[in-house]
Backbone as JSON, one array per atom type, in Angstrom:
{
  "sequence": "MIKSFRLSIYLGPSVRSACTHRCIMDPVCVSVNIGPTTDEKFVCELCDSDHMKHPEDLKKRKGFRYMSAEVIKFL",
  "N": [[6.18, 4.75, -12.49], [3.71, 1.76, -11.73], [1.02, 1.37, -10.83], [-1.33, 3.28, -8.95], [-2.57, 3.86, -5.42], [-5.0, 4.89, -3.1], [-5.06, 5.36, -0.02], [-6.9, 4.88, 3.25], [-6.47, 7.12, 5.66], [-6.95, 6.4, 8.38], [-5.33, 3.97, 8.59], [-3.41, 4.74, 9.78], [0.24, 4.73, 11.31], [0.16, 2.42, 9.97], [-0.18, 2.33, 7.18], [2.12, 2.91, 5.77], [2.88, 0.03, 5.56], [1.04, -1.18, 4.32], [0.86, 0.07, 1.77], [3.43, -1.13, 0.94], [2.9, -3.61, 1.24], [1.24, -4.08, -1.02], [2.86, -3.52, -3.19], [4.29, -5.96, -2.49], [3.32, -8.28, -3.26], [2.87, -7.75, -6.14], [4.48, -8.68, -8.89], [6.2, -7.27, -10.41], [6.71, -4.92, -9.09], [9.01, -2.93, -7.36], [9.42, -0.75, -5.74], [8.17, 1.59, -3.57], [6.54, 4.76, -3.86], [5.09, 6.73, -1.1], [2.96, 8.82, -0.58], [1.34, 12.7, 0.35], [-1.15, 13.33, 2.79], [-4.63, 13.86, 0.58], [-7.99, 14.51, 1.37], [-8.81, 12.73, 3.05], [-6.96, 10.4, 2.71], [-4.03, 8.62, 1.88], [-1.53, 8.9, -0.84], [-0.37, 5.81, -2.41], [2.03, 4.7, -4.45], [2.94, 2.23, -6.38], [6.09, 0.99, -8.35], [8.1, 0.15, -10.97], [10.87, 0.44, -10.58], [13.78, 1.37, -9.09], [16.36, 2.65, -7.04], [18.45, 1.93, -7.24], [18.74, 0.46, -9.91], [18.23, 2.37, -11.33], [19.28, 5.2, -10.35], [19.05, 8.02, -11.69], [16.69, 8.62, -11.65], [15.32, 9.02, -10.0], [13.41, 11.39, -8.02], [13.14, 13.82, -5.92], [9.77, 14.5, -4.09], [7.66, 17.02, -2.67], [6.34, 15.86, 0.22], [6.09, 13.2, -0.17], [7.66, 9.82, 0.54], [10.0, 8.03, -0.24], [10.59, 4.3, -0.92], [12.3, 1.39, -1.1], [11.33, -1.8, -1.93], [12.17, -4.22, -2.61], [14.13, -5.71, -1.21], [12.28, -6.79, 0.76], [10.89, -8.64, -0.25], [12.43, -10.73, -0.58], [13.08, -11.92, 1.68]],
  "CA": [[4.95, 4.15, -11.78], [2.9, 0.94, -12.42], [0.15, 1.65, -9.95], [-1.6, 4.37, -7.95], [-3.78, 3.63, -4.61], [-5.26, 5.7, -2.06], [-5.15, 4.25, 1.15], [-7.18, 5.65, 4.42], [-5.71, 7.78, 6.65], [-7.13, 5.46, 9.42], [-4.33, 2.95, 8.83], [-1.88, 5.53, 10.51], [1.45, 4.5, 10.84], [0.41, 1.09, 9.15], [-0.09, 2.78, 5.77], [3.66, 2.01, 5.21], [2.92, -1.31, 5.62], [-0.12, -1.56, 3.34], [1.71, -0.04, 0.73], [4.67, -1.89, 0.65], [2.47, -5.02, 0.7], [0.91, -4.14, -2.26], [3.95, -4.07, -3.77], [5.35, -7.31, -2.47], [2.28, -8.55, -3.95], [2.81, -7.46, -7.37], [5.49, -9.14, -9.14], [6.48, -6.49, -11.2], [6.83, -3.61, -8.24], [10.31, -3.04, -6.4], [9.84, 0.29, -4.7], [6.88, 2.66, -3.54], [6.22, 6.21, -3.15], [3.93, 7.28, -0.04], [2.34, 10.69, -0.77], [0.55, 13.14, 1.23], [-2.82, 12.81, 2.58], [-5.62, 14.36, 0.32], [-9.35, 14.08, 1.5], [-8.24, 11.6, 4.47], [-6.41, 9.36, 2.06], [-2.62, 8.64, 1.29], [-1.26, 8.23, -1.99], [0.43, 4.81, -2.96], [2.28, 4.46, -5.78], [3.77, 0.86, -7.0], [6.99, 1.48, -9.14], [8.73, -1.04, -11.09], [12.03, 0.78, -10.91], [14.52, 1.52, -8.0], [17.37, 3.74, -6.86], [20.02, 1.02, -7.32], [18.37, 0.62, -11.3], [17.76, 4.06, -12.51], [19.56, 6.31, -9.4], [18.61, 9.25, -12.15], [15.17, 8.71, -11.91], [14.65, 9.11, -8.19], [13.26, 12.54, -7.53], [12.54, 14.51, -4.45], [8.71, 15.21, -4.15], [7.52, 17.2, -1.35], [5.47, 15.19, 1.18], [6.53, 12.09, -0.59], [8.0, 9.17, 1.24], [10.47, 6.67, -0.89], [10.85, 3.12, -0.4], [12.65, 0.14, -1.79], [10.26, -3.13, -1.44], [12.59, -5.56, -3.55], [14.53, -6.54, -0.46], [11.75, -7.19, 1.29], [10.44, -9.76, -0.99], [13.79, -11.85, -0.33], [13.3, -12.32, 3.19]],
  "C": [[4.27, 3.15, -12.49], [1.59, 0.94, -12.02], [-0.08, 2.64, -9.07], [-2.73, 3.95, -6.93], [-4.32, 4.64, -3.89], [-6.04, 4.82, -0.83], [-5.72, 5.48, 2.57], [-6.26, 6.1, 5.27], [-5.59, 6.93, 8.32], [-6.31, 4.47, 9.41], [-3.47, 3.6, 9.58], [-0.79, 4.57, 10.45], [1.52, 3.16, 9.79], [0.27, 1.09, 7.57], [1.36, 2.57, 5.03], [3.64, 0.74, 4.83], [1.96, -1.85, 4.58], [0.1, -1.29, 1.95], [2.69, -0.98, 0.33], [3.94, -3.57, 0.48], [1.58, -5.3, -0.35], [1.57, -4.45, -3.49], [4.42, -5.28, -3.73], [4.03, -8.17, -3.32], [2.06, -8.71, -5.36], [4.21, -7.87, -7.75], [6.35, -8.46, -10.06], [7.26, -5.02, -10.37], [8.23, -4.03, -7.26], [10.56, -2.04, -5.51], [8.37, 0.76, -4.59], [7.16, 3.79, -3.14], [4.65, 6.38, -2.12], [3.75, 8.97, -0.25], [1.86, 11.21, 0.24], [-0.78, 12.78, 1.29], [-3.72, 13.8, 1.55], [-6.89, 13.64, 0.62], [-9.02, 12.78, 2.33], [-7.93, 10.35, 4.01], [-4.67, 9.49, 1.78], [-2.41, 8.51, -0.03], [-0.11, 6.98, -2.18], [1.11, 4.67, -4.22], [3.58, 3.48, -5.91], [5.13, 1.47, -8.32], [7.77, -0.02, -9.51], [10.31, -0.72, -11.32], [12.75, 0.85, -9.02], [15.38, 2.76, -7.83], [18.18, 3.3, -7.0], [19.53, 0.78, -9.1], [18.57, 1.86, -12.13], [18.07, 5.0, -10.91], [19.1, 7.71, -10.28], [17.39, 9.59, -11.74], [14.79, 8.94, -10.59], [14.56, 10.97, -7.83], [12.44, 12.67, -6.53], [11.13, 15.08, -4.9], [8.6, 15.8, -2.95], [6.48, 16.65, -0.74], [5.5, 14.01, 0.37], [7.39, 11.15, 0.06], [8.92, 8.08, 0.1], [10.96, 5.42, -0.27], [11.21, 1.92, -1.04], [12.32, -0.82, -1.25], [11.32, -4.0, -1.54], [13.18, -6.4, -2.46], [13.82, -7.1, 0.05], [10.75, -8.48, 0.99], [11.24, -11.18, -1.11], [13.91, -12.42, 0.86], [12.81, -13.06, 3.56]]
}
């Protein structure tokens, strides 16, 4: 993980877009983890690795959703 943010739950379904957008804006970021809410905020983790480069590093964490963002950067 290279950065971690907390995003408001009031973004609703857009929290995934907001987290992915932050990854797209970071030249090192290639994937994101979106975590469960605490104190009315979602966790957004930016990562410099993904399931293709280091599949052994991908571990399931309860309440988190993983998404590769690198593909989005090339569209």
